[in-house]
KEBAGU-218480 format. One record per residue (C-alpha): x, y, z. Coordinates in steps of 0.25 Angstrom, whole numbers, padded with zeros to 4 digits, always signed. Each point is the difference from the previous one (the first is absolute). Layout:
# KEBAGU-218480
XYZ ...
# end
This chain:
# KEBAGU-218480
-0144+0007-0066 +0004+0001+0014 -0011+0000+0012 -0004+0013+0006 +0009+0000+0013 -0012+0007+0007 -0009-0012-0002 +0010-0011+0004 -0001-0008+0014 +0013-0001+0006 -0001-0014+0002 +0003-0003-0014 +0014-0005-0002 +0011-0002-0011 +0013-0007+0002 +0013+0002-0007 +0010-0012-0003 +0015+0003-0003 +0007-0011-0009 +0014+0000-0003 +0007-0010-0009 +0014-0003+0005 +0007-0013+0001 +0012+0006+0008 +0004+0013+0008 +0009+0011-0004 +0002+0014+0003 -0011+0004-0011 -0011-0008+0006 +0004+0005+0014 -0002+0014-0005 -0014-0003-0005 -0004-0007+0013 +0006+0012+0008 -0008+0010-0008 -0013-0009+0002 +0002+0000+0014 +0003+0014+0003 -0012+0004-0009 -0009-0010+0008 -0003-0009-0012 -0006-0014+0003 +0011-0010+0004 +0005-0006-0013 -0002-0014-0004 +0013-0005-0008 -0004-0009-0011 +0009-0012-0003 +0010+0004+0010 +0011-0010+0002 -0003-0007-0013 +0013-0004-0008 +0000+0008-0012 +0002-0008-0013 +0009+0009-0008 +0001-0009-0012 -0015-0002-0001 -0006+0015+0001 -0013-0006-0004 -0001-0006+0013 +0003+0012+0007 -0011+0008-0007 -0010-0011+0002 +0004-0001+0015 -0003+0015+0001 -0013+0000-0006 -0004-0013+0006 +0005+0004+0014 -0009+0012+0000 -0012-0007-0005 +0002-0011+0010 +0000+0010+0012 -0012+0007-0006 -0008-0012-0001 +0002-0003+0015 -0005+0013+0005 -0012+0001+0008 -0008+0011-0007 -0014-0004+0006 +0004+0007+0014 -0005+0013+0006 +0006+0008-0012 -0008+0004-0011 +0012+0001-0009 +0014-0004-0001 +0010+0007-0008 +0014-0006-0004 +0013+0008-0002 +0011-0008-0008 +0014+0006+0000 +0013-0005-0007 +0009-0003+0011 +0013+0006-0003 -0003+0013-0007 -0011+0008+0007 +0000+0011+0010 -0012+0006+0006 -0002+0014+0004 -0014+0003+0004 -0009-0007+0010 -0011-0011-0004 -0012+0009+0002 +0005+0009-0012 +0003-0012-0008 -0015-0006+0002 -0006+0014-0003 +0009+0001-0013 -0004-0014-0004 -0015+0003+0000 +0002+0013-0006 +0007-0006-0012 -0010-0011-0002 -0011+0011+0000 +0007+0008-0010 +0002-0012-0009 -0014-0004+0001 -0005+0014-0004 +0009-0001-0012 -0004-0013-0004 -0015+0004+0000 +0004+0012-0009 +0007-0009-0010 -0009-0012+0000 -0013+0006+0005 -0009-0004+0012 -0007-0012-0008 +0014-0007-0003 +0006+0003+0013 -0012-0006+0008 -0002-0012-0009 +0015-0004+0000 +0003+0005+0014 +0012+0009-0005 +0004+0005+0014 +0014+0001+0005 +0003-0006+0013 +0015-0005-0002 +0010+0010+0000 +0014-0002-0007 +0012+0010+0000 +0003+0007-0013 +0011-0003-0010 +0005+0009-0012 +0005-0012-0007 -0008-0012-0004 +0009-0011+0005 +0004-0010-0006 +0000+0009-0012 -0009-0005-0012 -0010+0010-0004 -0008-0010-0008 -0005-0006+0013 -0014+0005+0005 +0007+0002+0013 +0008+0011-0007 -0009+0006-0011 -0015-0002+0006 +0002+0007+0013 -0008+0013+0004 +0004+0014-0003 +0006+0007+0012 -0008+0011+0007 +0012+0009+0001 +0000+0013-0008 +0005+0000-0014 +0015+0002+0000 +0001-0002+0015 +0015-0004-0002 +0004+0012-0009 +0000+0001-0015 +0006-0014-0002 -0011-0007+0007 -0002-0013-0006 +0012+0001-0009 +0011-0006+0010 -0001-0009+0011 +0004+0010+0011 -0012+0009-0005 -0010-0011-0002 -0013+0000+0006 -0002-0011+0011 -0009-0009-0007 +0004-0014+0004 +0000-0009+0012 +0011-0002+0010 -0003-0013+0009 +0009+0005+0012 -0011+0007+0006 -0015-0005+0001 -0011+0003+0009 -0015-0005-0001 -0011-0008+0007 +0005-0014+0004 -0011-0007-0008 +0003+0008-0012 +0015-0002+0001 -0002-0015+0002 -0008-0001-0013 +0012+0008-0007 +0011-0009+0006 -0008-0012-0004 +0000+0005-0015 +0014+0004+0001 +0005-0014+0005 -0008-0007-0011 +0007+0010-0010 +0013-0004+0005 -0003-0015+0000 -0006+0000-0014 +0008+0011-0008 +0014+0001+0006 +0009+0009-0008 +0009+0008+0010 +0005+0002+0013 -0008+0012+0004 -0013-0001+0008 -0004+0014-0005 -0001-0006-0013 -0011-0009+0004 -0008+0011+0008 +0001+0009-0012 -0005-0011-0009 -0012-0001+0009 -0002+0015+0000 +0002+0001-0015 -0011-0011-0002 -0009+0008+0009 +0003+0013-0008 -0002-0006-0014 -0014-0006+0005 -0004+0014+0004 +0004+0007-0012 -0005-0011-0010 -0014+0005+0004 +0004+0014-0005 +0005-0001-0014 +0004+0015+0000 +0009-0002+0013 +0006-0014-0006 +0004+0008-0013 +0006+0011+0008 +0009-0009+0009 +0004-0007-0012 +0006+0013-0006 +0008+0005+0012 +0015-0001-0002 +0010-0002+0010 +0014+0007-0001 +0007-0011-0008 -0012-0001-0010 +0000+0015-0003 +0007-0002-0013 -0008-0012-0005 -0011+0001-0010 -0014-0003+0006 +0000-0013-0009 +0012-0005+0008 -0006+0001+0014 -0003-0014+0005 -0011-0001+0009 -0004-0014+0006 -0014-0003+0004 -0004-0011+0010 -0007-0012-0006 -0015-0001+0003 -0003-0007+0013 -0010-0002+0011 +0010+0002+0011 -0002+0011+0010 +0006+0013-0004 -0004+0011+0010 +0008+0000+0013 -0002+0015+0003 +0015+0003-0002 +0005+0014-0001 +0012+0009+0001 +0004+0011+0010 +0003+0010-0011 +0003+0012+0009 +0009-0008+0009 -0009+0004+0012 +0003-0013+0006 +0011-0007-0007 +0012+0008-0006 +0009-0007-0009 +0014+0005-0003 +0004-0005-0014 -0001+0011-0010 -0006+0009+0011 +0013+0004+0007 +0001+0014-0006 -0015+0003+0003 +0002-0003+0015 +0005+0008+0011 +0001+0001+0016 -0008+0012+0005 -0004+0006+0014 -0014+0007-0001 +0005+0009+0011 +0011+0005-0009 -0010+0003-0012 -0003+0014-0004 -0002-0001-0015 -0011+0009-0006 -0012-0008-0004 -0004-0001-0015 -0012-0008-0004 +0001-0011-0011 -0008-0011-0006 -0004-0010+0011 +0004-0014+0000 -0011-0010-0002 -0015+0002-0004 -0005+0008+0011 +0003+0010+0012 +0005+0014+0001 +0012+0005-0008 +0013-0004+0007 +0011+0011+0002 +0013-0002-0007 +0011-0003+0010 -0010-0001+0011 +0009-0004+0012 -0011+0001+0010 -0003-0012+0009 -0012-0008-0005 -0011-0002+0009 +0002-0015+0001 +0014+0001+0005 -0003+0012+0009 -0011-0008+0006 +0009-0012+0003 +0007-0003+0013 +0013+0009+0001 +0013-0007-0005 +0007+0001+0013 -0012-0004+0009 +0007-0012+0006 +0011+0008+0005 -0009+0011+0005 -0008-0010+0008 +0013-0007+0005 +0006+0013+0004 -0012+0009+0005 +0009+0009+0008 +0010+0003-0011 +0002+0015-0003 +0002-0002-0015 -0010+0003-0010 -0005-0013-0007 +0000+0002-0015 -0013+0000-0007 -0002-0006-0014 +0003+0014-0005 +0014+0000+0006 +0005-0013-0006 +0005-0003-0014 -0009-0008-0008 +0001-0006-0014 -0008+0009-0011 -0004-0003-0013 +0001+0013-0008 -0009-0005-0011 -0012-0004+0006 +0002+0009+0013 -0002-0011+0010 +0009-0005+0012 -0001-0016-0002 -0002-0009+0011 +0012-0008-0004 +0012-0001-0010 +0002-0013-0007 +0015+0000-0005 -0002-0006-0014 +0012+0003-0009 +0012+0006+0007 +0002-0008+0013 +0011+0009+0006 -0011+0010+0004 -0005-0009+0011 +0012+0003+0007 +0001+0015-0004 -0014+0004+0003 -0001-0008+0013 +0009+0010+0006 -0013+0009+0000 -0005-0009+0012 +0002+0008+0012 +0002-0006+0014 -0003-0014-0004 +0007-0007+0012 -0009+0009+0010 -0012-0002-0008 +0002-0015+0000 +0002-0001+0015 -0012+0010+0003 -0010-0008-0009 -0010-0009+0007 -0005-0013-0004 -0013+0000-0008 -0012+0003+0008 -0015-0001-0002 -0001+0015-0003 -0005+0003-0014 +0009+0005-0011 -0008+0012-0002 -0010+0007+0010 -0010+0003-0010 -0006-0009-0011 +0006-0002-0013 -0010-0005-0011 -0010-0002+0012 +0009-0009+0008 +0009+0002+0012 +0013-0008-0004 +0009-0009+0008 +0013-0007-0002 -0001-0015-0002 +0005-0007+0013 +0002-0015+0002 -0008-0006+0011 +0012-0002+0009 +0008+0012-0005 +0000+0008+0013 +0007-0012+0008 +0011-0002-0011 +0002+0015-0004 +0002+0004+0015 +0014-0006-0001 +0005+0011-0009 -0006+0010-0010 +0003+0001-0015 +0000-0015-0003 -0009-0007-0011 -0008-0012-0001 +0002-0011-0010 -0010-0006-0009 +0002-0013+0007 -0005+0006+0013 +0014+0002+0007 +0005+0013+0006 +0013+0007-0004 +0005+0010+0010 +0007+0013-0004 +0013-0005+0005 -0001-0013-0007 -0004+0007-0014 +0008+0013+0002 +0010+0000+0011 +0012-0003-0009 -0003+0012-0008 -0004+0011+0009 +0014+0007-0002 -0003+0001-0015 -0012+0009+0001 -0002+0005+0014 +0012+0009-0001 -0003+0013-0009 +0013+0006-0004 +0001+0015+0000 -0012+0003+0008 +0000+0015-0002 +0000-0001-0015 -0011-0010-0001 -0009+0005+0011 +0002+0015+0001 -0011+0008+0007 -0011+0006-0009 +0003+0014-0006 -0006+0011+0009 -0012+0006-0008 +0002+0014-0005 -0012+0008-0006 +0003+0002-0014 -0005+0013-0006 -0012+0000-0009 +0003+0012-0009 +0012+0003-0008 +0007+0013+0003 +0010+0009-0006 -0007-0003-0014 
# end
């Protein structure tokens, strides 16, 4: 449970690290770096940047990704003035950020707290405490278990989602598009440094000893599957329930034909506190989600509210199609604050979060912190056009400072960006660059100068960034009936 903010001494500090695996630069990496810079995320650290990609031996690439991140985490000094270090790990070539890090941190803790409540309900307080079934590491959600093999514990032993029954319509769980998001996607990861290190050590061992495929997600999912199997094995009714769940391509098979592999008994650690962001409050994937996503502007919303069953296990009923701005976004620093500070005498009205188009999940009713372009990669270019005034925001942004990411405590801590000891001297040469995990500094011009023309220019400005629709009072009663 989160700490009472009113009882927290403001000397308590937390620190956020941003790691991005990327061996080379291209326009898609630069879009991620730019969105991180504009939204005031910590200066990214590029993992394995400059390494030669071994295209003939994919095993080495996946080994290098996991090993590179682990090596960096092992070198971090977490015994400093900070009470907790969180690490955010993002795929380098298919992620765009849209909300600030304070919103992300709030959503991360809220997701963990809700998951812990569900686990206590499922397993009881005694088992929860005895086996320490907390959630601390958050992965993005997938609507398909990949690689597909529903006999693996990573595919069948996973928890039920907290989403409402038939959340994706009458065909829920009868087709991939309408599947519930039950599975782990390894392109977005967030958690405490120490817990993430333990997970990456276990994953690296899995790759070394049980190499089968070229997907690092396969190995992370295997660790999670073993965790979930160990949990449900202590509750026989849950174990049988999970075995009976059929996926779309299994719907026509008799129960006797459902193959469910169980892990061999082992004394090895199985609990790594892994969980999934089912509501996509932090991490929104695209694959099989496209038709449930839209861009919306809260200032344009006028829909009459209708109450429906809430998502999760607690809290008030959530209005259907509620396009009002959530409190965590409303309380975050305004989206064009950098331009406002750079041009204090400008006569224009600087847009608020209500005035800008934001990606919206119509099923869970949330505005996610980021979009991870799994599946159809063309949307990386199409949806980037929603980025307004990117060049101006890049130039107006300031280097990372010692100011906190949020003026008020989140889970009892005031949160700061992770900054290298000599960062101020190096970063003063130019904003928007990134560190290498080897310690070198890469300037914005060096990383992205050659690609700027491809993502600073937004075609058809009026079409993509029309002003909000003037609000008109809607009649509350029908007339002429």
